[in-house]
Backbone as CSV, one residue per row, in Angstrom:
resi,resn,N_x,N_y,N_z,CA_x,CA_y,CA_z,C_x,C_y,C_z
1,GLN,45.323,27.155,-51.186,46.139,25.982,-50.919,45.567,24.793,-51.685
2,ARG,46.466,24.002,-52.184,46.041,22.809,-52.908,46.415,21.562,-52.104
3,ALA,45.536,20.584,-52.148,45.789,19.311,-51.452,45.674,18.187,-52.456
4,LYS,46.553,17.214,-52.359,46.538,16.083,-53.274,45.618,14.994,-52.705
5,THR,44.659,14.519,-53.497,43.745,13.466,-53.047,44.279,12.109,-53.459
6,ASN,43.573,11.060,-53.082,43.993,9.698,-53.398,44.007,9.428,-54.891
7,ASN,43.179,10.127,-55.648,43.088,9.891,-57.084,44.052,10.756,-57.886
8,ASP,45.011,11.359,-57.219,45.968,12.273,-57.847,45.263,13.420,-58.563
9,VAL,44.111,13.812,-58.061,43.387,14.960,-58.601,43.569,16.095,-57.606
10,TYR,43.895,17.268,-58.115,44.097,18.413,-57.243,42.780,19.146,-57.043
11,SER,42.506,19.504,-55.802,41.311,20.288,-55.501,41.617,21.195,-54.328
12,PHE,40.819,22.192,-54.165,40.992,23.093,-53.041,40.459,22.438,-51.780
13,LYS,41.144,22.688,-50.657,40.667,22.136,-49.388,39.308,22.728,-49.060
14,GLY,38.414,21.881,-48.585,37.095,22.343,-48.200,36.089,22.295,-49.333
15,SER,36.533,22.120,-50.564,35.587,22.024,-51.674,35.372,20.558,-52.010
16,THR,34.218,20.277,-52.586,33.910,18.902,-52.946,34.082,18.697,-54.440
17,THR,34.581,17.553,-54.800,34.782,17.238,-56.212,33.501,16.637,-56.781
18,ASP,33.468,16.500,-58.097,32.303,15.891,-58.744,32.128,14.446,-58.289
19,ALA,33.222,13.731,-58.122,33.142,12.332,-57.684,32.547,12.240,-56.279
20,GLN,32.945,13.163,-55.408,32.407,13.164,-54.054,30.916,13.499,-54.062
21,LEU,30.524,14.433,-54.906,29.106,14.772,-55.008,28.294,13.598,-55.521
22,LEU,28.829,12.862,-56.491,28.134,11.681,-56.993,28.017,10.605,-55.920
23,MET,29.078,10.432,-55.135,29.034,9.446,-54.045,27.996,9.841,-53.000
24,MET,27.967,11.141,-52.641,26.982,11.609,-51.666,25.569,11.445,-52.206
25,ASP,25.376,11.743,-53.485,24.057,11.593,-54.091,23.606,10.140,-54.057
26,GLY,24.505,9.219,-54.369,24.176,7.797,-54.311,23.854,7.351,-52.898
27,ALA,24.653,7.800,-51.928,24.427,7.416,-50.530,23.100,7.975,-50.025
28,LEU,22.803,9.217,-50.363,21.539,9.812,-49.930,20.350,9.138,-50.603
29,GLY,20.510,8.742,-51.859,19.443,8.015,-52.544,19.173,6.671,-51.896
30,GLN,20.237,5.958,-51.541,20.084,4.668,-50.860,19.433,4.857,-49.496
31,MET,19.860,5.883,-48.763,19.310,6.137,-47.446,17.818,6.472,-47.544
32,ALA,17.443,7.289,-48.516,16.028,7.638,-48.685,15.208,6.400,-49.035
33,SER,15.746,5.528,-49.868,15.050,4.299,-50.234,14.866,3.392,-49.021
34,ILE,15.900,3.252,-48.221,15.831,2.390,-47.035,14.853,2.963,-46.014
35,ILE,14.898,4.269,-45.806,13.969,4.886,-44.851,12.528,4.708,-45.336
36,GLY,12.317,4.846,-46.645,10.978,4.621,-47.185,10.506,3.201,-46.947
37,ASP,11.399,2.233,-47.122,11.048,0.832,-46.857,10.688,0.625,-45.391
38,LEU,11.454,1.229,-44.497,11.189,1.070,-43.066,9.865,1.718,-42.673
39,ILE,9.556,2.851,-43.274,8.289,3.509,-42.974,7.126,2.640,-43.450
40,ARG,7.288,1.998,-44.607,6.237,1.102,-45.094,6.062,-0.093,-44.164
41,VAL,7.167,-0.621,-43.628,7.083,-1.744,-42.683,6.316,-1.315,-41.446
42,LYS,6.631,-0.136,-40.926,5.952,0.343,-39.724,4.477,0.606,-39.988
43,ALA,4.159,1.204,-41.132,2.773,1.556,-41.431,1.921,0.319,-41.703
44,THR,2.505,-0.688,-42.346,1.737,-1.862,-42.723,1.463,-2.761,-41.523
45,GLY,2.501,-3.199,-40.848,2.329,-4.089,-39.704,1.672,-5.398,-40.107
46,LEU,1.288,-6.167,-39.128,0.586,-7.423,-39.371,-0.835,-7.312,-38.831
47,PRO,-1.792,-7.868,-39.539,-3.175,-7.844,-39.036,-3.287,-8.614,-37.720
48,MET,-4.220,-8.188,-36.880,-4.409,-8.845,-35.585,-4.842,-10.295,-35.758
49,GLY,-5.497,-10.612,-36.865,-5.939,-11.979,-37.112,-4.796,-12.970,-37.195
50,TYR,-3.610,-12.503,-37.636,-2.464,-13.396,-37.740,-2.063,-13.929,-36.369
51,ASP,-2.089,-13.081,-35.370,-1.729,-13.522,-34.027,-2.726,-14.546,-33.501
52,SER,-4.011,-14.290,-33.690,-5.005,-15.222,-33.159,-4.961,-16.565,-33.887
53,ILE,-4.748,-16.543,-35.202,-4.614,-17.796,-35.944,-3.377,-18.561,-35.479
54,PHE,-2.278,-17.848,-35.305,-1.044,-18.502,-34.853,-1.240,-19.142,-33.479
55,TYR,-1.848,-18.422,-32.550,-2.014,-18.972,-31.210,-2.979,-20.157,-31.203
56,PHE,-3.973,-20.163,-32.072,-4.878,-21.310,-32.166,-4.125,-22.536,-32.688
57,ILE,-3.348,-22.356,-33.752,-2.550,-23.471,-34.294,-1.526,-23.945,-33.264
58,TYR,-0.933,-23.011,-32.567,0.033,-23.292,-31.503,-0.605,-24.171,-30.425
59,LEU,-1.810,-23.806,-29.991,-2.520,-24.581,-28.963,-2.851,-25.979,-29.460
60,VAL,-3.390,-26.079,-30.660,-3.746,-27.386,-31.222,-2.506,-28.262,-31.355
61,TYR,-1.422,-27.697,-31.860,-0.189,-28.471,-32.037,0.308,-29.029,-30.713
62,PHE,0.367,-28.208,-29.693,0.917,-28.678,-28.426,-0.011,-29.657,-27.713
63,VAL,-1.285,-29.522,-27.865,-2.200,-30.503,-27.264,-2.068,-31.848,-27.978
64,VAL,-2.069,-31.823,-29.304,-1.990,-33.073,-30.076,-0.642,-33.761,-29.874
65,THR,0.445,-33.020,-29.924,1.758,-33.651,-29.760,1.952,-34.183,-28.349
66,THR,1.436,-33.474,-27.371,1.547,-33.984,-25.997,0.818,-35.316,-25.858
67,LEU,-0.382,-35.387,-26.404,-1.152,-36.635,-26.306,-0.505,-37.756,-27.121
68,SER,0.043,-37.432,-28.282,0.626,-38.486,-29.119,1.983,-38.960,-28.597
69,TRP,2.741,-38.092,-27.984,4.059,-38.488,-27.478,4.004,-39.061,-26.063
70,ALA,2.911,-38.899,-25.368,2.821,-39.323,-23.970,3.032,-40.829,-23.816
71,ILE,2.589,-41.616,-24.789,2.720,-43.067,-24.693,4.183,-43.492,-24.803
72,LYS,4.910,-42.897,-25.749,6.301,-43.292,-25.956,7.255,-42.646,-24.951
73,LEU,7.083,-41.383,-24.691,8.035,-40.663,-23.839,7.691,-40.710,-22.361
74,GLN,6.489,-41.022,-22.036,5.980,-41.122,-20.667,6.296,-39.851,-19.870
75,TRP,7.146,-39.936,-18.849,7.399,-38.789,-17.989,8.347,-37.768,-18.610
76,TYR,8.958,-38.092,-19.727,9.800,-37.113,-20.411,8.962,-36.139,-21.243
77,THR,7.712,-36.482,-21.464,6.843,-35.631,-22.284,6.712,-34.205,-21.730
78,PRO,6.441,-34.005,-20.447,6.328,-32.621,-19.955,7.625,-31.819,-20.104
79,ILE,8.763,-32.514,-19.925,10.052,-31.818,-20.053,10.278,-31.389,-21.501
80,LEU,10.053,-32.308,-22.428,10.241,-32.001,-23.836,9.269,-30.925,-24.310
81,MET,8.015,-31.037,-23.889,7.017,-30.052,-24.306,7.310,-28.683,-23.705
82,SER,7.838,-28.637,-22.515,8.214,-27.355,-21.913,9.338,-26.695,-22.703
83,LEU,10.327,-27.496,-23.101,11.423,-26.945,-23.903,10.933,-26.464,-25.266
84,LEU,10.071,-27.256,-25.903,9.514,-26.843,-27.192,8.675,-25.568,-27.053
85,HIS,7.894,-25.507,-25.980,7.089,-24.312,-25.735,7.990,-23.090,-25.553
86,LEU,9.072,-23.241,-24.829,10.005,-22.139,-24.598,10.607,-21.649,-25.914
87,VAL,11.030,-22.563,-26.768,11.628,-22.186,-28.053,10.613,-21.447,-28.928
88,VAL,9.414,-22.006,-29.059,8.391,-21.380,-29.905,7.983,-20.022,-29.331
89,ARG,7.860,-19.927,-28.036,7.480,-18.654,-27.402,8.560,-17.589,-27.600
90,CYS,9.832,-17.976,-27.501,10.931,-17.017,-27.734,10.920,-16.513,-29.172
91,ILE,10.709,-17.402,-30.120,10.656,-16.992,-31.532,9.468,-16.063,-31.761
92,THR,8.335,-16.357,-31.135,7.149,-15.513,-31.271,7.393,-14.124,-30.693
93,GLU,7.975,-14.054,-29.521,8.258,-12.762,-28.887,9.270,-11.961,-29.697
94,LEU,10.267,-12.643,-30.232,11.256,-11.953,-31.064,10.597,-11.351,-32.296
95,GLY,9.715,-12.113,-32.925,8.990,-11.596,-34.086,8.128,-10.401,-33.735
96,THR,7.488,-10.434,-32.575,6.660,-9.315,-32.131,7.501,-8.075,-31.871
97,CYS,8.673,-8.258,-31.287,9.560,-7.114,-31.024,10.082,-6.504,-32.315
98,LEU,10.341,-7.328,-33.309,10.918,-6.830,-34.558,9.877,-6.242,-35.508
99,GLU,8.594,-6.337,-35.171,7.565,-5.750,-36.017,7.686,-4.242,-36.100
100,ASP,8.136,-3.602,-35.024,8.250,-2.146,-34.976,9.721,-1.777,-34.779
101,PRO,10.448,-1.480,-35.870,11.889,-1.242,-35.752,12.269,0.162,-35.284
102,PHE,11.274,1.025,-35.043,11.568,2.392,-34.627,11.324,2.552,-33.137
103,GLY,12.114,3.384,-32.500,11.947,3.641,-31.070,13.284,3.557,-30.363
104,ASN,13.232,3.308,-29.065,14.450,3.283,-28.252,14.659,1.955,-27.543
105,ASP,13.986,0.895,-27.993,14.186,-0.420,-27.387,15.514,-1.018,-27.862
106,ILE,15.940,-2.096,-27.222,17.196,-2.752,-27.590,17.129,-3.311,-29.006
107,THR,15.972,-3.798,-29.416,15.835,-4.427,-30.731,15.566,-3.426,-31.850
108,ASP,15.447,-2.153,-31.539,15.148,-1.144,-32.557,16.402,-0.716,-33.298
109,LEU,16.205,-0.123,-34.457,17.327,0.344,-35.273,18.001,1.554,-34.620
110,PRO,19.329,1.605,-34.651,20.050,2.745,-34.055,20.088,3.930,-35.029
111,LEU,18.951,4.599,-35.215,18.867,5.677,-36.191,19.763,6.861,-35.822
112,ASP,19.908,7.152,-34.518,20.797,8.246,-34.107,22.236,7.968,-34.519
113,LYS,22.658,6.720,-34.359,24.017,6.328,-34.740,24.207,6.473,-36.249
114,PHE,23.195,6.052,-37.035,23.274,6.199,-38.489,23.389,7.663,-38.883
115,CYS,22.587,8.512,-38.246,22.615,9.954,-38.580,23.960,10.572,-38.232
116,ARG,24.529,10.206,-37.088,25.849,10.740,-36.716,26.920,10.287,-37.702
117,ALA,26.827,9.025,-38.156,27.812,8.523,-39.128,27.692,9.261,-40.449
118,ILE,26.476,9.539,-40.884,26.275,10.264,-42.143,26.771,11.687,-42.008
119,GLU,26.497,12.326,-40.869,26.979,13.693,-40.647,28.509,13.730,-40.660
120,ALA,29.134,12.724,-40.052,30.603,12.674,-40.028,31.164,12.476,-41.421
121,GLN,30.498,11.643,-42.251,30.956,11.419,-43.612,30.795,12.674,-44.447
122,ILE,29.713,13.399,-44.255,29.493,14.615,-45.023,30.488,15.686,-44.610
123,ALA,30.775,15.770,-43.308,31.704,16.785,-42.814,33.150,16.493,-43.208
124,ALA,33.460,15.229,-43.478,34.857,14.862,-43.787,35.284,15.305,-45.164
């Protein structure tokens, strides 16, 4: 049986054309490159010293700004500093969660979904 494709090229049902093979090869090459990049991200990580340096700068910044703003803002200083602390802490926690993109957490990459999509594309 012959089936007409979108490119007006005739091929047998169930067989793959050269164009489809080239597309699959390109997609698999991109996927392998991306997976390699992700593995390098996981293997490299950030040195523990970065966290300690960040927290030291964080402490110094909040102590100095609290003391410098206390004269002008008076009783609004604790409220403002609490909000600033919350924002900086949320950004820090988000960065820590995104350091490891593999696993089953909410912030991790949906690798199972990607694999199912690739399997569906190959089967189609």
